[in-house]
ZANURO-163204 format. One record per residue: residue number from 1; y negated, x, z of N, C-alpha, C, O in turn; residue in three letters. Coordinates in steps of 0.001 Angstrom, whole numbers, plus 524288, in hexadecimal, padded with zeros to 5 digits. Each point is the difference from the previous one (the first is absolute). Example, Ala and Ser with C-alpha at 12.3 -4.5 7.8 and 13.67 -1.06 7.14 Angstrom:
2
<site num="1" n_yy="8163A" n_xx="83386" n_zz="81E78" ca_yy="7FB5A" ca_xx="7FC86" ca_zz="80000" c_yy="7FB50" c_xx="80384" c_zz="80000" o_yy="80013" o_xx="8040C" o_zz="80299" residu="ala"/>
<site num="2" n_yy="7FBD3" n_xx="7FA96" n_zz="7FA97" ca_yy="7FB5A" ca_xx="80334" ca_zz="8003C" c_yy="7FBBE" c_xx="7FCFE" c_zz="802DA" o_yy="7FBAC" o_xx="801FD" o_zz="800A9" residu="ser"/>
END
This chain:
71
<site num="1" n_yy="BC136" n_xx="5C7B1" n_zz="E2D0C" ca_yy="7FF43" ca_xx="80264" ca_zz="80543" c_yy="801E2" c_xx="80691" c_zz="80066" o_yy="7FE73" o_xx="801FA" o_zz="8041A" residu="met"/>
<site num="2" n_yy="80432" n_xx="8013C" n_zz="7F8DB" ca_yy="7FF0D" ca_xx="80675" ca_zz="80131" c_yy="7FC60" c_xx="8029B" c_zz="7FCD7" o_yy="7FF48" o_xx="804B8" o_zz="80095" residu="arg"/>
<site num="3" n_yy="7FDD8" n_xx="7F831" n_zz="7FB71" ca_yy="7FC05" ca_xx="800E2" ca_zz="7FF5C" c_yy="7FB3C" c_xx="801F1" c_zz="8029E" o_yy="7FD43" o_xx="803F3" o_zz="7FFD5" residu="ala"/>
<site num="4" n_yy="802F3" n_xx="7F4F5" n_zz="8042E" ca_yy="7FDB5" ca_xx="80044" ca_zz="802C9" c_yy="7FE7A" c_xx="8051E" c_zz="804CC" o_yy="7FBF3" o_xx="8027B" o_zz="800C0" residu="phe"/>
<site num="5" n_yy="807CA" n_xx="7FD9D" n_zz="8011F" ca_yy="80177" ca_xx="803EE" ca_zz="80657" c_yy="7FF16" c_xx="804BE" c_zz="7FA69" o_yy="7FB5B" o_xx="80132" o_zz="7FFA9" residu="leu"/>
<site num="6" n_yy="80812" n_xx="8017C" n_zz="7FC3C" ca_yy="7FE1D" ca_xx="805F0" ca_zz="7FE56" c_yy="7F884" c_xx="8000E" c_zz="80003" o_yy="7FD99" o_xx="80391" o_zz="80228" residu="leu"/>
<site num="7" n_yy="80051" n_xx="7F8FF" n_zz="7FBC0" ca_yy="7FB34" ca_xx="7FFC0" ca_zz="7FEF7" c_yy="7FDC0" c_xx="80061" c_zz="80546" o_yy="7FD46" o_xx="803F6" o_zz="80004" residu="ala"/>
<site num="8" n_yy="80299" n_xx="7F9D2" n_zz="80463" ca_yy="7FE9C" ca_xx="7FD5E" ca_zz="803DF" c_yy="80228" c_xx="8086F" c_zz="8032E" o_yy="7FC51" o_xx="802FE" o_zz="800C6" residu="thr"/>
<site num="9" n_yy="8079D" n_xx="7FE59" n_zz="80003" ca_yy="8008A" ca_xx="803C6" ca_zz="80082" c_yy="7FD53" c_xx="80565" c_zz="7FF0D" o_yy="7FEF5" o_xx="803FA" o_zz="80280" residu="gly"/>
<site num="10" n_yy="800AA" n_xx="7FAB7" n_zz="7FA32" ca_yy="7FC78" ca_xx="804D2" ca_zz="7FC55" c_yy="7FB71" c_xx="7FFE8" c_zz="7FF4E" o_yy="7FE14" o_xx="80435" o_zz="7FEB0" residu="leu"/>
<site num="11" n_yy="7FEC4" n_xx="7F7C5" n_zz="801C7" ca_yy="7FAED" ca_xx="7FE12" ca_zz="80225" c_yy="7FFD6" c_xx="802B8" c_zz="8062C" o_yy="7FC13" o_xx="8029C" o_zz="800F7" residu="gly"/>
<site num="12" n_yy="80708" n_xx="7FD03" n_zz="80240" ca_yy="7FEB7" ca_xx="80098" ca_zz="8051A" c_yy="7FE95" c_xx="804A0" c_zz="80041" o_yy="7FBE1" o_xx="8015D" o_zz="80211" residu="met"/>
<site num="13" n_yy="808C4" n_xx="802F7" n_zz="7FAF7" ca_yy="8009F" ca_xx="80781" ca_zz="800AD" c_yy="7FB35" c_xx="803D7" c_zz="7FFCD" o_yy="7FFC0" o_xx="804BA" o_zz="800DA" residu="ile"/>
<site num="14" n_yy="7FC40" n_xx="7F766" n_zz="7FDA2" ca_yy="7FB51" ca_xx="80393" ca_zz="7FFA1" c_yy="7FD61" c_xx="7FFB5" c_zz="802ED" o_yy="7FF61" o_xx="80477" o_zz="801AB" residu="pro"/>
<site num="15" n_yy="7FD54" n_xx="7F7D0" n_zz="80148" ca_yy="7FDF3" ca_xx="7FE8D" ca_zz="804ED" c_yy="8043D" c_xx="80235" c_zz="805AD" o_yy="7FF0F" o_xx="80340" o_zz="8036B" residu="met"/>
<site num="16" n_yy="8050E" n_xx="7F9D6" n_zz="7FBC6" ca_yy="8043A" ca_xx="8036B" ca_zz="80479" c_yy="80098" c_xx="8056D" c_zz="8008C" o_yy="8014F" o_xx="80255" o_zz="803FF" residu="thr"/>
<site num="17" n_yy="7FD89" n_xx="7FFAE" n_zz="7F74E" ca_yy="800B9" ca_xx="80615" ca_zz="8003A" c_yy="7F981" c_xx="80217" c_zz="8029B" o_yy="7FE8E" o_xx="80355" o_zz="80327" residu="leu"/>
<site num="18" n_yy="7FFE8" n_xx="7FA4C" n_zz="7FAE6" ca_yy="7FB88" ca_xx="80095" ca_zz="8018B" c_yy="7FC82" c_xx="7FEE9" c_zz="8055E" o_yy="7FB63" o_xx="80108" o_zz="800E0" residu="leu"/>
<site num="19" n_yy="8083F" n_xx="7FCB0" n_zz="80223" ca_yy="7FE65" ca_xx="7FE7E" ca_zz="80616" c_yy="8021F" c_xx="802AC" c_zz="80353" o_yy="7FE80" o_xx="80106" o_zz="80474" residu="tyr"/>
<site num="20" n_yy="8065A" n_xx="8009D" n_zz="7F8AE" ca_yy="80395" ca_xx="8053B" ca_zz="8030F" c_yy="7FE61" c_xx="80468" c_zz="80120" o_yy="80076" o_xx="80247" o_zz="80436" residu="val"/>
<site num="21" n_yy="7FBD3" n_xx="80059" n_zz="7F4C1" ca_yy="7FF83" ca_xx="805B0" ca_zz="801FC" c_yy="7F896" c_xx="7FFE8" c_zz="8029F" o_yy="7FDA8" o_xx="8040C" o_zz="80120" residu="val"/>
<site num="22" n_yy="7FFE9" n_xx="7F659" n_zz="7FF55" ca_yy="7FB48" ca_xx="7FFDA" ca_zz="800DF" c_yy="7FFDB" c_xx="7FE80" c_zz="8071A" o_yy="7FC3C" o_xx="8017E" o_zz="80298" residu="val"/>
<site num="23" n_yy="8083C" n_xx="7FB7F" n_zz="7FFEB" ca_yy="8017F" ca_xx="7FFC3" ca_zz="805D8" c_yy="80409" c_xx="80528" c_zz="80133" o_yy="80227" o_xx="8006B" o_zz="80448" residu="gly"/>
<site num="24" n_yy="7FEA1" n_xx="80375" n_zz="7F778" ca_yy="801FA" ca_xx="804FE" ca_zz="80347" c_yy="7FD78" c_xx="80413" c_zz="803CD" o_yy="800A6" o_xx="80256" o_zz="80427" residu="ala"/>
<site num="25" n_yy="7FB7C" n_xx="7FCDF" n_zz="7F6FE" ca_yy="7FAE3" ca_xx="8038B" ca_zz="8006B" c_yy="7FC38" c_xx="7FEE5" c_zz="802BE" o_yy="7FCD1" o_xx="802D4" o_zz="8023A" residu="asn"/>
<site num="26" n_yy="803AD" n_xx="7F831" n_zz="7FD89" ca_yy="7F985" ca_xx="7FE47" ca_zz="803D8" c_yy="80328" c_xx="8016F" c_zz="80665" o_yy="8043D" o_xx="7FF37" o_zz="80221" residu="leu"/>
<site num="27" n_yy="7F67B" n_xx="80366" n_zz="7FF19" ca_yy="7FF27" ca_xx="7FECB" ca_zz="80656" c_yy="7FC86" c_xx="7FE9B" c_zz="80180" o_yy="7FC35" o_xx="80287" o_zz="7FE76" residu="ser"/>
<site num="28" n_yy="802A8" n_xx="7F95D" n_zz="804E5" ca_yy="7FCD0" ca_xx="7FC50" ca_zz="802EA" c_yy="800B6" c_xx="801E9" c_zz="80623" o_yy="8041B" o_xx="800E0" o_zz="80259" residu="val"/>
<site num="29" n_yy="7F798" n_xx="7FF6B" n_zz="7FF22" ca_yy="7FF54" ca_xx="7FF83" ca_zz="8082E" c_yy="8033E" c_xx="7FB91" c_zz="7FE90" o_yy="8008D" o_xx="7FDD6" o_zz="7FBBE" residu="glu"/>
<site num="30" n_yy="8023C" n_xx="800F1" n_zz="80A56" ca_yy="80231" ca_xx="7FBB9" ca_zz="801A7" c_yy="7FCC2" c_xx="7FD0F" c_zz="7FFA0" o_yy="80054" o_xx="7FC7D" o_zz="7FCBB" residu="pro"/>
<site num="31" n_yy="7FAFA" n_xx="8040D" n_zz="806E4" ca_yy="7FD5D" ca_xx="7FAF8" ca_zz="80311" c_yy="7FE36" c_xx="7FF1F" c_zz="7FA4E" o_yy="801D1" o_xx="7FBE0" o_zz="7FE54" residu="trp"/>
<site num="32" n_yy="7FB5A" n_xx="80690" n_zz="7FE58" ca_yy="7FF47" ca_xx="7FD8C" ca_zz="7F9D8" c_yy="802D2" c_xx="7FD98" c_zz="7FD27" o_yy="7FE08" o_xx="7FC63" o_zz="7FD82" residu="leu"/>
<site num="33" n_yy="8069E" n_xx="80498" n_zz="801FD" ca_yy="80376" ca_xx="7FBD5" ca_zz="7FD70" c_yy="80091" c_xx="7FB92" c_zz="803D3" o_yy="80144" o_xx="7FBED" o_zz="7FDC7" residu="ala"/>
<site num="34" n_yy="7FE0A" n_xx="80390" n_zz="80882" ca_yy="802FC" ca_xx="7FA0D" ca_zz="8012F" c_yy="7F8F2" c_xx="7FD6D" c_zz="80009" o_yy="7FED9" o_xx="7FBE1" o_zz="7FDCD" residu="val"/>
<site num="35" n_yy="7FDC6" n_xx="80702" n_zz="804AC" ca_yy="7F9EF" ca_xx="7FD40" ca_zz="7FD1B" c_yy="7FFE8" c_xx="7FDC2" c_zz="7FBF8" o_yy="7FE19" o_xx="7FB9D" o_zz="7FF7E" residu="thr"/>
<site num="36" n_yy="803F7" n_xx="80707" n_zz="7FCE2" ca_yy="80113" ca_xx="7FD58" ca_zz="7F924" c_yy="802A8" c_xx="7FC35" c_zz="8008A" o_yy="7FE4B" o_xx="7FBEC" o_zz="7FE1A" residu="gly"/>
<site num="37" n_yy="80555" n_xx="80402" n_zz="803D9" ca_yy="80455" ca_xx="7FC6A" ca_zz="8003C" c_yy="7FF34" c_xx="7FA53" c_zz="80387" o_yy="80395" o_xx="7FCCC" o_zz="7FFD4" residu="gly"/>
<site num="38" n_yy="7F993" n_xx="80285" n_zz="80212" ca_yy="7FCA3" ca_xx="7FC83" ca_zz="80414" c_yy="7FD0C" c_xx="7FDC2" c_zz="7FE0E" o_yy="80038" o_xx="7FB40" o_zz="800BA" residu="met"/>
<site num="39" n_yy="7FB65" n_xx="806DF" n_zz="7FBBB" ca_yy="7FB8C" ca_xx="8000E" ca_zz="7FD05" c_yy="803EC" c_xx="7FC57" c_zz="7FB32" o_yy="7FE94" o_xx="7FB6B" o_zz="7FFA9" residu="leu"/>
<site num="40" n_yy="80488" n_xx="8059D" n_zz="7FDEB" ca_yy="80213" ca_xx="7FDB3" ca_zz="7FA98" c_yy="80253" c_xx="7FC36" c_zz="801E7" o_yy="7FE84" o_xx="7FBDF" o_zz="7FE09" residu="ala"/>
<site num="41" n_yy="80535" n_xx="8039B" n_zz="805A6" ca_yy="801B3" ca_xx="7F906" ca_zz="80346" c_yy="7FB42" c_xx="7FBBE" c_zz="80178" o_yy="7FF87" o_xx="7FB55" o_zz="7FEF3" residu="ile"/>
<site num="42" n_yy="7FCAA" n_xx="808E7" n_zz="80463" ca_yy="7FCCF" ca_xx="7FC78" ca_zz="7FFA9" c_yy="7FD44" c_xx="7FD86" c_zz="7FD49" o_yy="7FEE3" o_xx="7FB69" o_zz="800E7" residu="ala"/>
<site num="43" n_yy="7FEF0" n_xx="80818" n_zz="7F9DF" ca_yy="7FF6E" ca_xx="7FCF9" ca_zz="7FBD4" c_yy="8021E" c_xx="7FBE4" c_zz="7FADA" o_yy="7FDBC" o_xx="7FD81" o_zz="7FC92" residu="met"/>
<site num="44" n_yy="807DB" n_xx="80357" n_zz="804FE" ca_yy="804D0" ca_xx="7FD24" ca_zz="7FE17" c_yy="7FD28" c_xx="7FA28" c_zz="8032D" o_yy="7FEF1" o_xx="7FC25" o_zz="7FD54" residu="ile"/>
<site num="45" n_yy="80050" n_xx="803F0" n_zz="8072F" ca_yy="7FF45" ca_xx="7FA1D" ca_zz="80305" c_yy="7FA96" c_xx="7FE92" c_zz="800B0" o_yy="7FF09" o_xx="7FB4C" o_zz="7FFBF" residu="phe"/>
<site num="46" n_yy="7FCA0" n_xx="80859" n_zz="80136" ca_yy="7FB9E" ca_xx="7FF00" ca_zz="8015A" c_yy="7FD09" c_xx="7FDA6" c_zz="7FA13" o_yy="7FDD7" o_xx="7FBBB" o_zz="8007A" residu="val"/>
<site num="47" n_yy="80204" n_xx="80635" n_zz="7FB63" ca_yy="7FE85" ca_xx="8019E" ca_zz="7FAC0" c_yy="800EC" c_xx="7F94D" c_zz="7FCF7" o_yy="7FC95" o_xx="7FCF5" o_zz="7FE84" residu="phe"/>
<site num="48" n_yy="809E0" n_xx="8025F" n_zz="8015A" ca_yy="7FEA3" ca_xx="7F9F9" ca_zz="7FEB6" c_yy="7FCB1" c_xx="7FD08" c_zz="8029E" o_yy="7FC60" o_xx="7FE4D" o_zz="7FD57" residu="pro"/>
<site num="49" n_yy="803B9" n_xx="8002B" n_zz="8085A" ca_yy="7FD36" ca_xx="7FCFD" ca_zz="80306" c_yy="7FACD" c_xx="7FEBA" c_zz="7FF31" o_yy="7FE34" o_xx="7FBB4" o_zz="80131" residu="arg"/>
<site num="50" n_yy="7FD3E" n_xx="80AA3" n_zz="7FB44" ca_yy="7FB52" ca_xx="800C8" ca_zz="8018F" c_yy="7FFBB" c_xx="7FCBA" c_zz="7FA50" o_yy="7FD39" o_xx="7FC23" o_zz="7FF53" residu="leu"/>
<site num="51" n_yy="805C0" n_xx="805E0" n_zz="7FD45" ca_yy="7FFB1" ca_xx="7FD1C" ca_zz="7FA71" c_yy="8001E" c_xx="7FA76" c_zz="80076" o_yy="7FCA9" o_xx="7FD8D" o_zz="7FD8F" residu="ala"/>
<site num="52" n_yy="8080E" n_xx="7FEEE" n_zz="8065B" ca_yy="7FE90" ca_xx="7F91D" ca_zz="8006C" c_yy="7FB8E" c_xx="7FFF9" c_zz="80231" o_yy="7FCD1" o_xx="7FD69" o_zz="7FD7F" residu="glu"/>
<site num="53" n_yy="8016A" n_xx="804A3" n_zz="806A2" ca_yy="7FCBA" ca_xx="7FE5E" ca_zz="803BC" c_yy="7F9E6" c_xx="80098" c_zz="7FC55" o_yy="7FD57" o_xx="7FC79" o_zz="7FE1B" residu="arg"/>
<site num="54" n_yy="801DD" n_xx="808D9" n_zz="801D4" ca_yy="7FAF7" ca_xx="7FEB1" ca_zz="7FD99" c_yy="7FE4B" c_xx="8013F" c_zz="7F8E8" o_yy="7FBB5" o_xx="800EB" o_zz="7FE0A" residu="tyr"/>
<site num="55" n_yy="8087F" n_xx="7FEB8" n_zz="80005" ca_yy="8023B" ca_xx="8002D" ca_zz="7FA08" c_yy="7FDAA" c_xx="80380" c_zz="7FD22" o_yy="7FD5E" o_xx="7FFCC" o_zz="7FBFC" residu="asn"/>
<site num="56" n_yy="80444" n_xx="80405" n_zz="80736" ca_yy="7FF43" ca_xx="804EC" ca_zz="7FC49" c_yy="80072" c_xx="80142" c_zz="7FA6D" o_yy="803F7" o_xx="7FE74" o_zz="7FDC2" residu="leu"/>
<site num="57" n_yy="7F949" n_xx="80399" n_zz="8002B" ca_yy="800DD" ca_xx="80080" ca_zz="7FA26" c_yy="80038" c_xx="7FB61" c_zz="7FCAC" o_yy="801BE" o_xx="800D7" o_zz="7FB98" residu="phe"/>
<site num="58" n_yy="7FC95" n_xx="7F95D" n_zz="805B6" ca_yy="80124" ca_xx="7F9FD" ca_zz="7FF02" c_yy="8055A" c_xx="7FF27" c_zz="7FEEF" o_yy="80163" o_xx="7FCBF" o_zz="7FCBD" residu="his"/>
<site num="59" n_yy="80248" n_xx="80671" n_zz="8063F" ca_yy="80652" ca_xx="7FF1F" ca_zz="7FDEF" c_yy="8016A" c_xx="7F954" c_zz="800F7" o_yy="802CC" o_xx="7FD67" o_zz="7FD14" residu="leu"/>
<site num="60" n_yy="7FABC" n_xx="800CC" n_zz="8075C" ca_yy="80308" ca_xx="7FA45" ca_zz="8001B" c_yy="7FDE2" c_xx="7FBC0" c_zz="7F86C" o_yy="8030F" o_xx="7FD93" o_zz="7FD32" residu="gln"/>
<site num="61" n_yy="7F6BD" n_xx="80343" n_zz="801EC" ca_yy="7FDE5" ca_xx="7FE15" ca_zz="7FAF6" c_yy="803AE" c_xx="80176" c_zz="7FC91" o_yy="802C8" o_xx="7FCA1" o_zz="7FDFF" residu="asp"/>
<site num="62" n_yy="7FDEA" n_xx="8097D" n_zz="80095" ca_yy="803F1" ca_xx="7FF29" ca_zz="7FD54" c_yy="805DE" c_xx="7FCAC" c_zz="800B6" o_yy="80257" o_xx="7FDC3" o_zz="7FC72" residu="val"/>
<site num="63" n_yy="7FEFE" n_xx="80288" n_zz="8081B" ca_yy="80545" ca_xx="7FD77" ca_zz="801B1" c_yy="7FF09" c_xx="7FB54" c_zz="7FCB5" o_yy="80261" o_xx="7FED0" o_zz="7FBFE" residu="ile"/>
<site num="64" n_yy="7F968" n_xx="7FE6E" n_zz="8067A" ca_yy="7FE18" ca_xx="7FA30" ca_zz="7FF81" c_yy="800AD" c_xx="7FE51" c_zz="7FAF3" o_yy="80293" o_xx="7FC3D" o_zz="7FE79" residu="arg"/>
<site num="65" n_yy="7FA63" n_xx="8077B" n_zz="7FE8E" ca_yy="80182" ca_xx="7FF88" ca_zz="7F910" c_yy="804C4" c_xx="7FE3E" c_zz="7FCCC" o_yy="800CC" o_xx="7FC97" o_zz="7FCB4" residu="thr"/>
<site num="66" n_yy="802A4" n_xx="807F1" n_zz="80621" ca_yy="805EC" ca_xx="80048" ca_zz="7FE38" c_yy="8029E" c_xx="7FB72" c_zz="80221" o_yy="8049A" o_xx="7FF57" o_zz="7FEC6" residu="his"/>
<site num="67" n_yy="7F94A" n_xx="7FD9B" n_zz="8040D" ca_yy="802BD" ca_xx="7FCB6" ca_zz="802BC" c_yy="7FDD5" c_xx="7FA18" c_zz="7FC52" o_yy="8032B" o_xx="7FCB2" o_zz="7FE86" residu="glu"/>
<site num="68" n_yy="7F8B4" n_xx="80306" n_zz="800C4" ca_yy="7FE27" ca_xx="7FA16" ca_zz="7FE5B" c_yy="80127" c_xx="7FF85" c_zz="7F97F" o_yy="7FEB9" o_xx="802A9" o_zz="7FC34" residu="asp"/>
<site num="69" n_yy="804D7" n_xx="7F7CA" n_zz="804AA" ca_yy="8026E" ca_xx="7FFDD" ca_zz="7FD19" c_yy="7FB4F" c_xx="7FDCA" c_zz="7F92F" o_yy="80187" o_xx="7FF76" o_zz="7FB79" residu="pro"/>
<site num="70" n_yy="7FB2E" n_xx="80020" n_zz="805DB" ca_yy="7FCCA" ca_xx="7FEEE" ca_zz="7FBD6" c_yy="7FD1A" c_xx="804CE" c_zz="7FD7B" o_yy="7FDB3" o_xx="7FFF2" o_zz="7FBC7" residu="glu"/>
<site num="71" n_yy="802E0" n_xx="8048F" n_zz="807DC" ca_yy="7FF6F" ca_xx="80487" ca_zz="7FC27" c_yy="803E1" c_xx="803AF" c_zz="7FC90" o_yy="7FE2F" o_xx="80371" o_zz="7FD2D" residu="cys"/>
END
């Protein structure tokens, strides 16, 4: 358990530092940040529905293949 916690903590440090540095130095107009956030949230909810309805990227075929016990 200790090894896992140590490895996880050490593995998270580089990206955490990168996020902090980039976030501290990044300046974005408030309207752009709000628009980007709303677009990201919309895609989180809209894309899965579109993928299911229109079989985007043939994802349903892939899922069905993996669910079929005869494969």
